[in-house]
A tleap script that builds the chain and sets N, CA, C and O, in Angstrom:
source leaprc.protein.ff14SB
mol = sequence {
  NMET GLY PHE PHE LYS MET ARG GLU PRO LYS
  ARG PHE ASN HIE LYS TYR ILE PHE VAL ASP
  GLU ARG LYS GLU LYS LEU ASP LYS ILE VAL
  GLU ASN ALA LYS ARG ASP LEU GLY MET LEU
  PRO PRO ALA GLU ALA SER ARG GLU GLU LYS
  ILE ARG GLU ALA MET SER GLY SER THR THR
  HIE LEU LYS ARG ARG LYS GLU GLU GLY THR
  ARG PHE SER THR GLN ALA LEU VAL VAL GLY
  ILE ALA VAL CYS LEU PHE ILE LEU HIE TYR
  LEU ILE THR GLY LYS LEU SER CPHE
}
set mol.1.N position { -3.294 -21.494 4.750 }
set mol.1.CA position { -2.985 -22.144 3.706 }
set mol.1.C position { -2.092 -21.049 3.259 }
set mol.1.O position { -2.537 -19.938 2.973 }
set mol.2.N position { -0.662 -21.395 3.187 }
set mol.2.CA position { 0.193 -20.616 2.999 }
set mol.2.C position { 0.628 -20.378 1.565 }
set mol.2.O position { 1.474 -19.546 1.239 }
set mol.3.N position { 0.016 -21.129 0.790 }
set mol.3.CA position { 0.031 -20.971 -0.687 }
set mol.3.C position { -0.546 -19.774 -1.356 }
set mol.3.O position { 0.049 -19.168 -2.247 }
set mol.4.N position { -1.622 -19.478 -0.942 }
set mol.4.CA position { -2.221 -18.294 -1.512 }
set mol.4.C position { -2.106 -17.090 -0.602 }
set mol.4.O position { -2.442 -16.044 -1.158 }
set mol.5.N position { -1.747 -16.982 0.557 }
set mol.5.CA position { -1.439 -15.785 1.145 }
set mol.5.C position { 0.013 -15.422 1.739 }
set mol.5.O position { 0.692 -16.053 2.548 }
set mol.6.N position { 0.274 -14.209 1.085 }
set mol.6.CA position { 1.544 -13.829 1.393 }
set mol.6.C position { 1.938 -13.293 2.796 }
set mol.6.O position { 1.419 -12.199 3.018 }
set mol.7.N position { 2.703 -13.757 3.787 }
set mol.7.CA position { 2.716 -13.186 4.942 }
set mol.7.C position { 3.662 -11.933 5.294 }
set mol.7.O position { 4.874 -12.065 5.124 }
set mol.8.N position { 3.168 -10.779 5.757 }
set mol.8.CA position { 3.742 -9.715 6.004 }
set mol.8.C position { 4.902 -9.705 7.175 }
set mol.8.O position { 4.843 -10.595 8.024 }
set mol.9.N position { 5.753 -8.913 7.233 }
set mol.9.CA position { 6.637 -9.016 8.269 }
set mol.9.C position { 6.220 -8.085 9.343 }
set mol.9.O position { 5.573 -7.079 9.052 }
set mol.10.N position { 6.503 -8.318 10.393 }
set mol.10.CA position { 6.115 -7.832 11.814 }
set mol.10.C position { 6.463 -6.284 11.796 }
set mol.10.O position { 7.632 -5.928 11.648 }
set mol.11.N position { 5.659 -5.571 11.915 }
set mol.11.CA position { 5.893 -3.902 11.939 }
set mol.11.C position { 6.418 -3.526 13.021 }
set mol.11.O position { 5.958 -3.966 14.075 }
set mol.12.N position { 7.479 -2.645 13.029 }
set mol.12.CA position { 8.171 -1.963 14.053 }
set mol.12.C position { 7.302 -0.817 14.765 }
set mol.12.O position { 6.670 -0.077 14.010 }
set mol.13.N position { 7.227 -0.639 15.908 }
set mol.13.CA position { 6.394 0.498 16.284 }
set mol.13.C position { 6.882 1.067 17.786 }
set mol.13.O position { 6.418 0.828 18.901 }
set mol.14.N position { 8.018 1.925 17.366 }
set mol.14.CA position { 8.400 2.419 18.487 }
set mol.14.C position { 7.799 3.764 19.041 }
set mol.14.O position { 7.636 4.767 18.346 }
set mol.15.N position { 7.517 3.671 20.264 }
set mol.15.CA position { 6.761 4.734 21.084 }
set mol.15.C position { 8.006 5.756 22.145 }
set mol.15.O position { 8.749 5.479 23.086 }
set mol.16.N position { 7.716 6.922 21.412 }
set mol.16.CA position { 8.515 7.893 22.230 }
set mol.16.C position { 8.051 8.182 23.924 }
set mol.16.O position { 6.887 8.369 24.278 }
set mol.17.N position { 8.974 8.171 24.633 }
set mol.17.CA position { 8.469 8.340 26.192 }
set mol.17.C position { 8.095 9.795 26.581 }
set mol.17.O position { 7.029 10.161 27.076 }
set mol.18.N position { 9.356 10.688 26.210 }
set mol.18.CA position { 9.243 12.153 26.438 }
set mol.18.C position { 8.922 12.829 25.218 }
set mol.18.O position { 9.753 13.617 24.765 }
set mol.19.N position { 7.777 12.629 24.583 }
set mol.19.CA position { 7.209 13.698 23.578 }
set mol.19.C position { 5.879 14.343 24.015 }
set mol.19.O position { 4.980 13.684 24.537 }
set mol.20.N position { 5.814 15.456 23.813 }
set mol.20.CA position { 4.372 16.347 23.885 }
set mol.20.C position { 3.576 16.219 22.523 }
set mol.20.O position { 3.735 16.984 21.572 }
set mol.21.N position { 2.918 15.416 22.547 }
set mol.21.CA position { 2.101 15.098 21.338 }
set mol.21.C position { 1.090 16.154 20.833 }
set mol.21.O position { 0.776 16.302 19.652 }
set mol.22.N position { 0.537 16.996 22.066 }
set mol.22.CA position { -0.160 18.103 21.880 }
set mol.22.C position { 0.210 19.131 21.320 }
set mol.22.O position { -0.343 19.702 20.381 }
set mol.23.N position { 1.597 19.548 22.115 }
set mol.23.CA position { 2.389 20.527 21.531 }
set mol.23.C position { 2.812 20.533 19.744 }
set mol.23.O position { 2.841 21.468 18.943 }
set mol.24.N position { 3.100 19.091 19.581 }
set mol.24.CA position { 3.633 18.871 18.450 }
set mol.24.C position { 2.624 19.322 17.358 }
set mol.24.O position { 2.922 20.026 16.393 }
set mol.25.N position { 1.225 18.757 17.674 }
set mol.25.CA position { 0.273 19.019 16.604 }
set mol.25.C position { -0.095 20.337 16.752 }
set mol.25.O position { -0.466 20.855 15.699 }
set mol.26.N position { -0.110 21.131 17.845 }
set mol.26.CA position { -0.594 22.485 17.652 }
set mol.26.C position { 0.350 23.252 16.839 }
set mol.26.O position { -0.094 24.152 16.125 }
set mol.27.N position { 1.705 22.975 16.869 }
set mol.27.CA position { 2.817 23.707 16.131 }
set mol.27.C position { 2.667 23.201 14.649 }
set mol.27.O position { 2.853 23.919 13.667 }
set mol.28.N position { 2.386 22.166 14.620 }
set mol.28.CA position { 2.282 21.758 12.938 }
set mol.28.C position { 0.569 22.588 12.214 }
set mol.28.O position { 0.388 23.050 11.087 }
set mol.29.N position { -0.354 22.506 13.310 }
set mol.29.CA position { -1.528 23.402 12.684 }
set mol.29.C position { -1.132 24.927 12.577 }
set mol.29.O position { -1.592 25.629 11.677 }
set mol.30.N position { -0.275 25.404 13.516 }
set mol.30.CA position { 0.100 26.722 13.438 }
set mol.30.C position { 0.894 26.956 11.747 }
set mol.30.O position { 0.504 27.756 10.896 }
set mol.31.N position { 2.046 26.027 11.627 }
set mol.31.CA position { 2.891 26.203 10.518 }
set mol.31.C position { 1.909 25.733 9.293 }
set mol.31.O position { 2.262 26.233 8.224 }
set mol.32.N position { 0.801 24.918 9.206 }
set mol.32.CA position { 0.017 24.984 7.985 }
set mol.32.C position { -0.693 26.093 7.585 }
set mol.32.O position { -0.864 26.417 6.409 }
set mol.33.N position { -1.255 26.887 8.891 }
set mol.33.CA position { -2.019 28.124 8.569 }
set mol.33.C position { -0.977 29.143 8.028 }
set mol.33.O position { -1.247 29.845 7.054 }
set mol.34.N position { 0.194 29.212 8.660 }
set mol.34.CA position { 0.966 30.202 7.926 }
set mol.34.C position { 1.483 30.023 6.570 }
set mol.34.O position { 1.706 30.957 5.799 }
set mol.35.N position { 1.710 28.479 6.246 }
set mol.35.CA position { 1.745 28.254 4.919 }
set mol.35.C position { 0.483 28.765 3.974 }
set mol.35.O position { 0.747 29.361 2.930 }
set mol.36.N position { -0.652 28.565 4.289 }
set mol.36.CA position { -1.771 29.044 3.591 }
set mol.36.C position { -1.947 30.427 3.748 }
set mol.36.O position { -2.745 30.885 2.931 }
set mol.37.N position { -1.522 31.153 4.440 }
set mol.37.CA position { -1.543 32.438 4.243 }
set mol.37.C position { -0.403 33.159 3.531 }
set mol.37.O position { -0.405 34.381 3.390 }
set mol.38.N position { 0.593 32.345 3.076 }
set mol.38.CA position { 1.671 32.816 2.272 }
set mol.38.C position { 2.923 33.366 3.309 }
set mol.38.O position { 3.818 34.094 2.880 }
set mol.39.N position { 2.863 32.974 4.544 }
set mol.39.CA position { 3.990 33.613 5.501 }
set mol.39.C position { 5.280 32.723 5.461 }
set mol.39.O position { 6.348 33.194 5.852 }
set mol.40.N position { 5.194 31.535 5.025 }
set mol.40.CA position { 5.952 30.597 4.987 }
set mol.40.C position { 6.160 29.971 3.552 }
set mol.40.O position { 5.149 29.797 2.873 }
set mol.41.N position { 7.457 29.600 3.011 }
set mol.41.CA position { 7.263 29.075 1.782 }
set mol.41.C position { 6.942 27.414 1.828 }
set mol.41.O position { 7.173 26.627 2.746 }
set mol.42.N position { 6.361 27.180 0.579 }
set mol.42.CA position { 5.860 25.637 0.532 }
set mol.42.C position { 6.959 24.458 1.221 }
set mol.42.O position { 8.170 24.410 1.003 }
set mol.43.N position { 6.272 23.667 1.986 }
set mol.43.CA position { 6.753 22.426 2.778 }
set mol.43.C position { 7.421 21.560 1.651 }
set mol.43.O position { 6.913 21.303 0.559 }
set mol.44.N position { 8.672 21.150 2.116 }
set mol.44.CA position { 9.404 19.975 1.463 }
set mol.44.C position { 8.986 18.716 1.732 }
set mol.44.O position { 8.001 18.552 2.451 }
set mol.45.N position { 9.636 17.705 1.221 }
set mol.45.CA position { 8.824 16.223 1.786 }
set mol.45.C position { 9.536 15.846 2.964 }
set mol.45.O position { 10.757 15.911 3.105 }
set mol.46.N position { 8.662 15.428 3.841 }
set mol.46.CA position { 9.089 15.015 5.241 }
set mol.46.C position { 10.497 14.093 5.234 }
set mol.46.O position { 11.045 13.639 4.229 }
set mol.47.N position { 10.948 13.935 6.678 }
set mol.47.CA position { 12.130 12.768 6.469 }
set mol.47.C position { 11.762 11.727 6.271 }
set mol.47.O position { 12.470 11.039 5.536 }
set mol.48.N position { 10.691 11.218 6.741 }
set mol.48.CA position { 10.117 9.923 6.624 }
set mol.48.C position { 9.964 9.883 5.088 }
set mol.48.O position { 10.467 8.868 4.608 }
set mol.49.N position { 9.414 10.701 4.211 }
set mol.49.CA position { 9.230 10.345 2.806 }
set mol.49.C position { 10.311 10.292 1.923 }
set mol.49.O position { 10.273 9.703 0.843 }
set mol.50.N position { 11.405 10.982 2.427 }
set mol.50.CA position { 12.670 10.829 1.719 }
set mol.50.C position { 13.371 9.669 1.966 }
set mol.50.O position { 13.929 8.950 1.136 }
set mol.51.N position { 13.300 9.521 3.269 }
set mol.51.CA position { 13.974 7.890 3.383 }
set mol.51.C position { 13.036 6.702 2.991 }
set mol.51.O position { 13.410 5.545 3.180 }
set mol.52.N position { 12.115 6.919 2.578 }
set mol.52.CA position { 11.142 5.853 2.111 }
set mol.52.C position { 11.663 6.139 0.321 }
set mol.52.O position { 12.290 5.275 -0.292 }
set mol.53.N position { 11.418 6.970 -0.069 }
set mol.53.CA position { 11.933 7.124 -1.446 }
set mol.53.C position { 13.405 6.648 -1.601 }
set mol.53.O position { 13.707 6.012 -2.612 }
set mol.54.N position { 14.047 6.838 -0.946 }
set mol.54.CA position { 15.849 6.422 -0.842 }
set mol.54.C position { 15.651 5.167 -0.978 }
set mol.54.O position { 16.295 4.641 -1.886 }
set mol.55.N position { 14.635 4.185 -0.076 }
set mol.55.CA position { 14.827 2.856 0.393 }
set mol.55.C position { 14.204 2.001 -0.677 }
set mol.55.O position { 14.577 0.855 -0.930 }
set mol.56.N position { 13.221 2.644 -1.293 }
set mol.56.CA position { 12.637 1.953 -2.444 }
set mol.56.C position { 13.547 2.315 -3.980 }
set mol.56.O position { 13.544 1.559 -4.952 }
set mol.57.N position { 14.158 3.402 -3.921 }
set mol.57.CA position { 15.066 3.512 -5.285 }
set mol.57.C position { 16.216 2.707 -5.194 }
set mol.57.O position { 16.880 2.539 -6.217 }
set mol.58.N position { 16.599 2.121 -4.016 }
set mol.58.CA position { 17.678 1.357 -4.017 }
set mol.58.C position { 17.584 0.080 -3.935 }
set mol.58.O position { 18.588 -0.546 -3.592 }
set mol.59.N position { 16.527 -0.523 -4.188 }
set mol.59.CA position { 16.224 -1.955 -4.174 }
set mol.59.C position { 15.504 -2.258 -5.686 }
set mol.59.O position { 14.454 -1.665 -5.933 }
set mol.60.N position { 15.948 -2.977 -6.466 }
set mol.60.CA position { 15.419 -3.428 -7.888 }
set mol.60.C position { 14.057 -3.919 -8.071 }
set mol.60.O position { 13.271 -3.634 -8.974 }
set mol.61.N position { 13.857 -4.902 -6.817 }
set mol.61.CA position { 12.452 -5.393 -6.553 }
set mol.61.C position { 11.529 -4.527 -6.468 }
set mol.61.O position { 10.626 -4.643 -7.296 }
set mol.62.N position { 11.449 -3.542 -5.599 }
set mol.62.CA position { 10.540 -2.406 -5.524 }
set mol.62.C position { 10.527 -1.241 -6.797 }
set mol.62.O position { 9.465 -0.785 -7.218 }
set mol.63.N position { 11.514 -0.939 -7.199 }
set mol.63.CA position { 11.347 -0.519 -8.461 }
set mol.63.C position { 10.562 -1.108 -9.456 }
set mol.63.O position { 9.568 -0.596 -9.973 }
set mol.64.N position { 11.046 -2.208 -9.707 }
set mol.64.CA position { 10.157 -3.247 -10.684 }
set mol.64.C position { 8.663 -3.086 -10.243 }
set mol.64.O position { 7.809 -2.827 -11.090 }
set mol.65.N position { 8.377 -3.223 -9.055 }
set mol.65.CA position { 7.046 -3.505 -8.661 }
set mol.65.C position { 5.917 -2.003 -8.846 }
set mol.65.O position { 4.726 -1.882 -9.134 }
set mol.66.N position { 6.998 -1.056 -8.517 }
set mol.66.CA position { 6.164 0.311 -8.736 }
set mol.66.C position { 6.096 1.019 -10.146 }
set mol.66.O position { 5.482 2.048 -10.425 }
set mol.67.N position { 6.886 0.215 -10.981 }
set mol.67.CA position { 6.876 0.574 -12.210 }
set mol.67.C position { 5.668 -0.491 -13.184 }
set mol.67.O position { 5.073 -0.090 -14.185 }
set mol.68.N position { 5.549 -1.715 -12.651 }
set mol.68.CA position { 4.259 -2.548 -13.165 }
set mol.68.C position { 3.210 -2.216 -12.736 }
set mol.68.O position { 2.253 -2.593 -13.413 }
set mol.69.N position { 2.920 -1.476 -11.599 }
set mol.69.CA position { 1.617 -0.987 -10.977 }
set mol.69.C position { 0.863 -2.022 -10.456 }
set mol.69.O position { 1.524 -2.821 -9.793 }
set mol.70.N position { -0.402 -2.266 -10.561 }
set mol.70.CA position { -1.142 -3.178 -9.766 }
set mol.70.C position { -1.205 -4.438 -10.454 }
set mol.70.O position { -1.128 -4.440 -11.683 }
set mol.71.N position { -1.338 -5.522 -9.806 }
set mol.71.CA position { -1.209 -6.957 -10.490 }
set mol.71.C position { -2.584 -7.438 -10.024 }
set mol.71.O position { -3.362 -6.868 -9.259 }
set mol.72.N position { -2.729 -8.752 -10.725 }
set mol.72.CA position { -3.917 -9.470 -10.126 }
set mol.72.C position { -3.252 -10.367 -9.165 }
set mol.72.O position { -2.147 -10.889 -9.312 }
set mol.73.N position { -4.296 -10.523 -7.863 }
set mol.73.CA position { -3.696 -11.509 -6.660 }
set mol.73.C position { -4.050 -12.888 -7.271 }
set mol.73.O position { -4.666 -13.051 -8.325 }
set mol.74.N position { -3.652 -13.691 -6.595 }
set mol.74.CA position { -3.577 -15.312 -6.831 }
set mol.74.C position { -4.849 -15.689 -6.580 }
set mol.74.O position { -5.409 -16.588 -7.207 }
set mol.75.N position { -5.331 -15.089 -5.738 }
set mol.75.CA position { -6.887 -15.347 -5.376 }
set mol.75.C position { -7.881 -15.144 -6.557 }
set mol.75.O position { -8.670 -16.011 -6.932 }
set mol.76.N position { -7.777 -14.103 -7.012 }
set mol.76.CA position { -8.466 -13.326 -8.278 }
set mol.76.C position { -8.238 -14.371 -9.567 }
set mol.76.O position { -9.060 -14.533 -10.470 }
set mol.77.N position { -6.897 -15.068 -9.453 }
set mol.77.CA position { -6.646 -15.910 -10.622 }
set mol.77.C position { -7.388 -17.083 -10.556 }
set mol.77.O position { -7.916 -17.506 -11.584 }
set mol.78.N position { -7.545 -17.859 -9.163 }
set mol.78.CA position { -8.035 -19.116 -8.968 }
set mol.78.C position { -9.418 -18.784 -9.292 }
set mol.78.O position { -10.007 -19.564 -10.040 }
set mol.79.N position { -10.070 -17.700 -8.831 }
set mol.79.CA position { -11.679 -17.352 -9.010 }
set mol.79.C position { -11.746 -17.508 -10.490 }
set mol.79.O position { -12.385 -18.480 -10.893 }
set mol.80.N position { -11.243 -16.786 -11.297 }
set mol.80.CA position { -11.291 -16.696 -12.768 }
set mol.80.C position { -11.079 -17.646 -13.404 }
set mol.80.O position { -11.783 -17.888 -14.384 }
set mol.81.N position { -10.220 -18.330 -13.095 }
set mol.81.CA position { -10.313 -20.145 -13.605 }
set mol.81.C position { -11.491 -20.974 -13.110 }
set mol.81.O position { -12.168 -21.621 -13.909 }
set mol.82.N position { -11.719 -20.965 -11.948 }
set mol.82.CA position { -12.881 -21.711 -11.742 }
set mol.82.C position { -14.321 -21.370 -12.241 }
set mol.82.O position { -15.269 -22.154 -12.205 }
set mol.83.N position { -14.352 -20.070 -12.718 }
set mol.83.CA position { -15.530 -19.507 -13.236 }
set mol.83.C position { -15.585 -19.834 -14.739 }
set mol.83.O position { -16.667 -20.019 -15.296 }
set mol.84.N position { -14.461 -19.902 -15.362 }
set mol.84.CA position { -13.993 -20.422 -16.789 }
set mol.84.C position { -14.336 -21.712 -16.631 }
set mol.84.O position { -15.261 -22.049 -17.371 }
set mol.85.N position { -13.862 -22.653 -15.838 }
set mol.85.CA position { -14.348 -23.924 -16.102 }
set mol.85.C position { -15.646 -24.247 -15.802 }
set mol.85.O position { -16.094 -25.286 -16.286 }
set mol.86.N position { -16.508 -23.403 -14.931 }
set mol.86.CA position { -17.934 -23.889 -14.803 }
set mol.86.C position { -18.789 -23.485 -16.262 }
set mol.86.O position { -19.742 -24.148 -16.672 }
set mol.87.N position { -18.281 -22.346 -16.901 }
set mol.87.CA position { -18.915 -21.979 -17.709 }
set mol.87.C position { -18.572 -22.867 -19.098 }
set mol.87.O position { -19.339 -22.958 -20.056 }
set mol.88.N position { -17.265 -23.493 -18.994 }
set mol.88.CA position { -17.172 -24.375 -20.157 }
set mol.88.C position { -17.768 -25.839 -19.885 }
set mol.88.O position { -18.045 -26.674 -20.746 }
set mol.89.N position { -17.902 -25.962 -18.527 }
set mol.89.CA position { -18.737 -27.448 -18.099 }
set mol.89.C position { -19.947 -27.128 -18.611 }
set mol.89.O position { -20.258 -28.007 -19.415 }
set mol.90.N position { -20.784 -26.287 -18.530 }
set mol.90.CA position { -22.195 -25.799 -18.810 }
set mol.90.C position { -22.089 -25.719 -20.084 }
set mol.90.O position { -22.939 -26.505 -20.501 }
set mol.91.N position { -21.525 -25.213 -21.031 }
set mol.91.CA position { -21.405 -24.885 -22.583 }
set mol.91.C position { -21.358 -26.530 -23.030 }
set mol.91.O position { -22.141 -26.781 -23.947 }
set mol.92.N position { -20.687 -27.516 -22.609 }
set mol.92.CA position { -20.181 -28.848 -23.248 }
set mol.92.C position { -21.653 -29.664 -22.609 }
set mol.92.O position { -22.357 -30.201 -23.464 }
set mol.93.N position { -22.056 -29.746 -21.323 }
set mol.93.CA position { -23.055 -30.911 -20.914 }
set mol.93.C position { -24.324 -29.985 -20.825 }
set mol.93.O position { -25.337 -30.684 -20.840 }
set mol.94.N position { -24.581 -28.729 -20.743 }
set mol.94.CA position { -26.098 -28.367 -20.586 }
set mol.94.C position { -26.674 -28.199 -19.349 }
set mol.94.O position { -27.804 -27.734 -19.195 }
set mol.95.N position { -25.889 -28.585 -18.391 }
set mol.95.CA position { -26.414 -28.588 -16.787 }
set mol.95.C position { -25.498 -27.517 -16.193 }
set mol.95.O position { -24.493 -26.942 -16.611 }
set mol.96.N position { -26.287 -27.455 -14.947 }
set mol.96.CA position { -25.675 -26.105 -14.258 }
set mol.96.C position { -24.910 -26.936 -13.018 }
set mol.96.O position { -23.946 -26.471 -12.409 }
set mol.97.N position { -25.490 -28.204 -12.762 }
set mol.97.CA position { -24.599 -28.861 -11.698 }
set mol.97.C position { -23.454 -29.659 -11.849 }
set mol.97.O position { -23.286 -30.035 -13.009 }
set mol.98.N position { -22.553 -30.060 -10.980 }
set mol.98.CA position { -21.530 -30.941 -11.394 }
set mol.98.C position { -22.067 -32.364 -11.014 }
set mol.98.O position { -21.390 -33.363 -11.253 }
savepdb mol mol.pdb
quit
């Protein structure tokens, strides 16, 4: 039922062919250890985070969504209305069944 569920776009997943993941992970561990010991200055935001911030900052609908915070979903609204109708029916008729 497409009315209640928002479809998400297909995600792009690019796998690098010539990458040594083990070496990168070890380098990251060493770098974090040096930062903890104070040998390196604090880390800046990664490229991915900078790009994500730039993209969300340039679009008005993402800015608005970020400012508004969390919102109720359509399903929660439908369930809430159904519960209210059930309570109203019980108060009017005094019966628990429809």
